[in-house]
C-alpha positions as CSV (number, residue, x, y, z in Angstrom):
1,X,153.3,117.2,115.1
2,X,151.9,113.7,114.4
3,X,148.7,112.3,115.6
4,X,149.3,109.9,118.5
5,X,146.4,107.6,117.5
6,X,146.4,107.3,113.7
7,X,143.4,105.5,112.1
8,X,144.2,102.2,110.6
9,X,143.6,101.9,106.9
10,X,140.2,100.7,105.9
11,X,139.8,96.9,105.4
12,X,140.1,95.9,101.8
13,X,137.2,93.8,100.4
14,X,137.6,91.7,97.3
15,X,134.4,91.5,95.2
16,X,134.3,88.3,93.2
17,X,130.7,88.1,92.3
18,X,127.1,89.2,93.0
19,X,126.0,89.4,96.6
20,X,124.4,86.3,97.9
21,X,121.3,85.9,100.0
22,X,121.8,85.8,103.7
23,X,120.4,82.9,105.7
24,X,117.6,85.2,106.9
25,X,116.7,86.2,103.3
26,X,116.8,82.6,102.3
27,X,114.4,81.7,105.1
28,X,112.0,84.4,103.9
29,X,112.3,83.2,100.3
30,X,111.8,79.6,101.4
31,X,108.6,80.6,103.3
32,X,107.2,81.8,100.0
33,X,108.6,79.0,97.9
34,X,107.3,76.3,100.1
35,X,103.8,77.9,100.0
36,X,103.3,77.9,103.7
37,X,100.2,79.7,105.0
38,X,102.1,82.9,105.6
39,X,103.9,82.7,102.3
40,X,100.5,82.2,100.5
41,X,99.0,85.2,102.3
42,X,101.9,87.4,101.5
43,X,102.0,86.4,97.8
44,X,98.2,86.8,97.6
45,X,98.4,90.3,98.8
46,X,101.1,91.2,96.3
47,X,99.2,89.6,93.5
48,X,96.0,91.4,94.4
49,X,97.8,94.8,94.6
50,X,99.4,94.2,91.2
51,X,96.2,93.0,89.6
52,X,94.3,96.0,90.9
53,X,97.0,98.3,89.6
54,X,96.9,96.6,86.2
55,X,93.1,97.0,85.9
56,X,93.2,100.6,87.0
57,X,95.9,101.3,84.4
58,X,94.2,99.5,81.6
59,X,90.8,101.2,82.3
60,X,91.8,104.6,80.9
61,X,93.4,102.9,77.9
62,X,90.2,101.0,77.1
63,X,88.0,104.1,77.8
64,X,90.2,106.2,75.5
65,X,90.3,103.5,72.9
66,X,86.5,103.2,72.7
67,X,85.4,106.7,73.7
68,X,87.4,108.8,71.2
69,X,86.4,106.9,68.0
70,X,82.8,106.7,69.3
71,X,82.8,110.4,70.0
72,X,84.0,111.1,66.4
73,X,81.3,108.7,65.1
74,X,78.5,110.1,67.1
75,X,79.5,113.8,66.6
76,X,80.8,114.0,63.0
77,X,81.2,117.8,63.4
78,X,84.3,117.1,65.6
79,X,86.1,115.7,62.5
80,X,85.5,119.0,60.7
81,X,87.6,121.0,63.2
82,X,91.1,121.9,61.9
83,X,94.2,123.1,63.7
84,X,97.0,124.3,61.6
85,X,95.4,122.7,58.6
86,X,95.2,119.2,60.1
87,X,92.0,117.7,61.4
88,X,91.8,117.7,65.2
89,X,90.7,114.0,65.1
90,X,94.1,113.1,63.5
91,X,96.0,115.1,66.1
92,X,94.2,113.5,69.0
93,X,94.3,109.9,67.7
94,X,97.7,110.1,66.0
95,X,99.7,112.4,68.2
96,X,98.3,113.2,71.6
97,X,97.5,109.6,72.5
98,X,101.2,108.7,72.7
99,X,102.1,111.0,75.6
100,X,99.1,109.8,77.5
101,X,100.1,106.1,77.0
102,X,103.7,106.9,78.0
103,X,102.5,108.6,81.2
104,X,100.2,105.7,82.0
105,X,103.1,103.2,81.5
106,X,105.5,105.3,83.5
107,X,103.0,105.6,86.3
108,X,102.3,101.8,86.2
109,X,106.0,101.0,86.5
110,X,106.6,103.4,89.5
111,X,103.5,102.1,91.4
112,X,104.4,98.4,90.6
113,X,107.9,99.0,92.0
114,X,106.4,100.6,95.1
115,X,104.1,97.6,95.6
116,X,107.1,95.3,95.3
117,X,109.2,97.4,97.8
118,X,106.3,97.4,100.3
119,X,106.0,93.6,99.8
120,X,109.7,93.1,100.6
121,X,109.3,95.3,103.7
122,X,106.3,93.4,104.8
123,X,108.1,90.1,104.4
124,X,111.0,91.4,106.4
125,X,108.7,92.7,109.2
126,X,106.9,89.3,109.4
127,X,110.3,87.6,109.6
128,X,111.4,89.9,112.4
129,X,108.2,89.2,114.4
130,X,108.5,85.5,113.9
131,X,112.1,85.6,115.1
132,X,111.0,87.4,118.3
133,X,108.7,84.6,119.3
């Protein structure tokens, strides 16, 4: 038995290049590019969020960079500890610091992408609200 109402085949789409911005997306980009009041406020909020993120990410790096050598200088007995025949100070400064730096970098990238995604959503929301007026 055959189906009386067969579905038509899906429409074929030829992809010849990257997707282009829609007129609405171009309007949002123009709002920022032309540095209107709204565009300035939106960009300022993104820049402040990214700057705050950069400072909060660099703070542990600076603290570790100064605190650990200072601790070894002020408490020389820390340099006398050995683990598997290797001084602990070498292990901390030469090995354990790299996973910490990797995690800080990974965390920074994830949070920066989140800020950018939220910025794009905010721009879209403000565009929708301005269209409703």
